[in-house]
N, C-alpha and C positions, 0 to 999 in steps of 0.2 A: 749105278750108272756105269756103263761100259767105258773102257778107255777111249774108244773111238768117239763116243758121244761127248765125253769130257773134252777131248781135243777140239771137237767141232764147236762146242759152246765157247771155249776160250778164244777160238779164232774169230767167232762172231763178235765177242765182247771187244777184243782188240781192234777189230775193224770198225766197230761203232765209235770207240774212243778216238781212233785215228781220223775217222770221218768228221767227228765233232770238232776235233782239233783243226782240221783243214777248213771247216766252215768258219770257226772262230777266227782263225788266222786270216781268212779272206775278208771277213767283216772288219778286222782291225786294219788291214791294208786299205780298204775303201775309206774308212774313217780318217786314216793318216793322209791319204791322197786329197780328200776334201779339205782337211784342215790345212795342209800345205798349200793348196790352191788358194784358199781364202787368205792365208797369211801373205803369200806372194803378192796378191792383189792390193792389200792395204799397205804393204811395205813399199810398193812402187807408186802409190798415190801421194803426190806432194801435199795435197790438202789434208789428207789423213795424218801424215807425218807432222804437219804444222799444228794441227788442232788436237790430235789425240795420240801423241807419241807414247804415253805410258801404257795405253791399251795395246798398242802395237808391240811394245816390249813384252808385255804379259802374254800376248798371243804367241810370240816367238819362244819365250821360255817354256810355256806349256807344250808347244810342239816339240821342242828339243827333249823335254822329259819323256814324252810319249815315244819318241824315236829311240831313246836309250832303253826304255822298258820293253820295247818290242823285241829285243834280242834275248830276253829272258823267258824261259819256258814257264807257263802258268800265270803270266802277268797280263793276259788279254784284257781283263776288265779294267785294269789300271791304264793300259794303253788307250782303250776306248774313252775312259774318263778324261784323260789329259788331252786327247785329241778333241773331245767335245769342248773342254775349257778353251782350247786354242781357237776353235771355231767361234765360240761365244765372245771371246775378247775381240776377235776380228770384227764380228757383227756389231759389238758395242762401239768399236772405233768408227765404223762406217756410220752408225746411227748418230753418234755424237758429232761427227764431222758434218753430216747433212743438216743437223739442227743448227749448228753454228753458221754454216754457209747460208741457210735460209734467213737467219737473223741478220747476217751481214748484208745479204741481198735486200732485205726489207729496210734496213737502215740506209742503204745507198739509195733505194727508191724514195724513201721519205726525204732524204737530203735533196734529191733531184726535184721532188715535188715542192719543197720549200723554196728552192732556187727559182722554179718556174712561177710559183705564186708571187715571189718578190719581183720577178721580171714583169709579170702581168700587172702588179700594182704600180710599178714604175711606168709601164707603158700606159696604164689607165690614167695615171696622174698627168703624164705628158699629153695624152689624148685630151684630157679635160682642159688642160691649159691651152692647147691648140684649138680645141673646140670653142672655148670661151672667147678666144681672140677672133675666130672665124664668125661666131655668132654676133659678136659686137660689131664686126665689119658689116654683117648682113643687116643688123638692126639700123646701123647708121646709113647704109645704102637705101633702106626703105624709108628712112626719115625724110620728111619734106624739107625741114629747115631747122636751124637753131634760132629759137625765139627767146623773148624775155621770160616766157613761161618755162623754158627748158628745151631739151631736144624732143621734137615732136615727130611721131611716126603716124602716117595716115594709112589706114587700111584701104588704100585706093583700089586694089584689085579684088577687094572683098566687099562688095556692095550689097545694099539691102533693096529688095523690091519695094515698090511704092506701097506705103501703108503697112509694111511688115516689119517685125522686130527680129526675125530669125536670120542669122547669117547664112549666106550661101555656102555650099560645100567647099568652095575654093578658099574659104577662110581657114580651114584646118591647118594647112601647112604653115601659114604665117603665125597663127596662134601658137602652134607647137614651138616655133622658133622663139617666140616671145616668152613662153614658159621656160624653155631651156636657158634663155638669157637671164631671166630673173632667178632661176635656181643657182646659176653660177655667180650671180651678183646679189647675195642675200641682203645687202644694205640698201639697195635701190628700191624705191617705191614708184608707183605710177598713178596717174590720174587718167581715167578713161572718160572721154567726152563724146557725147552723142550729138549728131546733127541730122536734120531732115531737109528735103526740098520744101517748096512753098505750097505743095499740094495739101489741102486741108486747112483747118483753122489753127490759130496760134496756140490755143491751149492744148489741142490735140497733138500738134507737132511737138510741143514741149514734153508732153507725156510720152510720146513715141520715141523721141530722142533719148530720154532718160532710160526707157525700157531697152533700147538698143545698146546703150552703154552698159547697162546692168547685165545684158545677155553675154557680152564679152567678159565682164567681171566674173560672172558665174562660171564661165568656161575655165578661166584661169584658176578659180578657187577649186573647181572640180578636179583640176589637174595638179593640185598640190600647192598652189601659191596661197600663203596666209592672207586672209581677208583684210588684216590690219595694214597690209602693204598696198591696198587698192582703194583708191577714191573714185567716186562716180559723179558725173555731172551731165546734165542735158540742156542743150541750148536751142532746141527747135530749129526753125529756119533762119536763125540769126547766123551771122558770119559765113555766108555762102562763099565758096571758092570758085564758082562759075555762075553764069547767068541761068536763071530758071526758065528762060524762054524756049529752051530746046531740051529734048529728052536726054541728050548727052550731058548737058549742064546739070539737069536735075539729078541724074545718076551720080555725078561727081559730088553733089551736095549731100546725098544720102550716104553718110560716112561716119566712121568712128576714128577719133584721133587719140593716140596714146602719148601722154606727156610723161617723160622720164625725169626722175630726180637725178642729182649728181651722185657720185660714188659714195658720198657720206649720207645720203638719204634726204638731202635738202631739195624740196620741190618748189618750183616757181609759183608765183601767185596765179590764182584762177582768173578767168576773164572777168 
């Protein structure tokens, strides 16, 4: 090989080494910059410092070691290694912090949910108490009188058509009030008494009045009232509350009366 060729080959080799060194140095600088950026971010995050201080310290130590090694020739791989470690510790610090923050947030939400549920239960209890008082006032307002049989409520606005045992649709609201009242007063029992006008024969009227009372009783049972709390009686056209000579009077006599026990479940004598 000629001297000129030898010199040229050596120059190419040196240039390649120099270029490789420059590329490696540039890669190390990028790794250091990224590691430093990540470390600064976690170091300035108060949550990370509170939750993952050890990982932040490890990230800083690795970054410092990479920085020291970067001044030595031939230590490029070590610089890259410790820069990577610093980045990884910073990442672990962020992940750990985010996990703990999520847990803290979930715990806070759960506590708020418990407080809300407690508030709702208290409100519901208060509502039930207020509702019970309101319903009792409603029942009393619908009751016709206090008799020796007990407190009597007449379904005066819920009348039966002549010869029919089905309640009109206007019965629903009153029956629902009655159900709610009995649900809130579980010791009370009722006697449901059916009555008719004088249209038809005596036996037929007795049967019809009993069927009418049973219709109301069945509605209460279907809506959750224990059948043991319900007594049923039918009196036909006995005990009218108005004259049967007019349509209005007959309509008033087609009725059902609800007789309530006292708060201890004691029911007055039947007719």
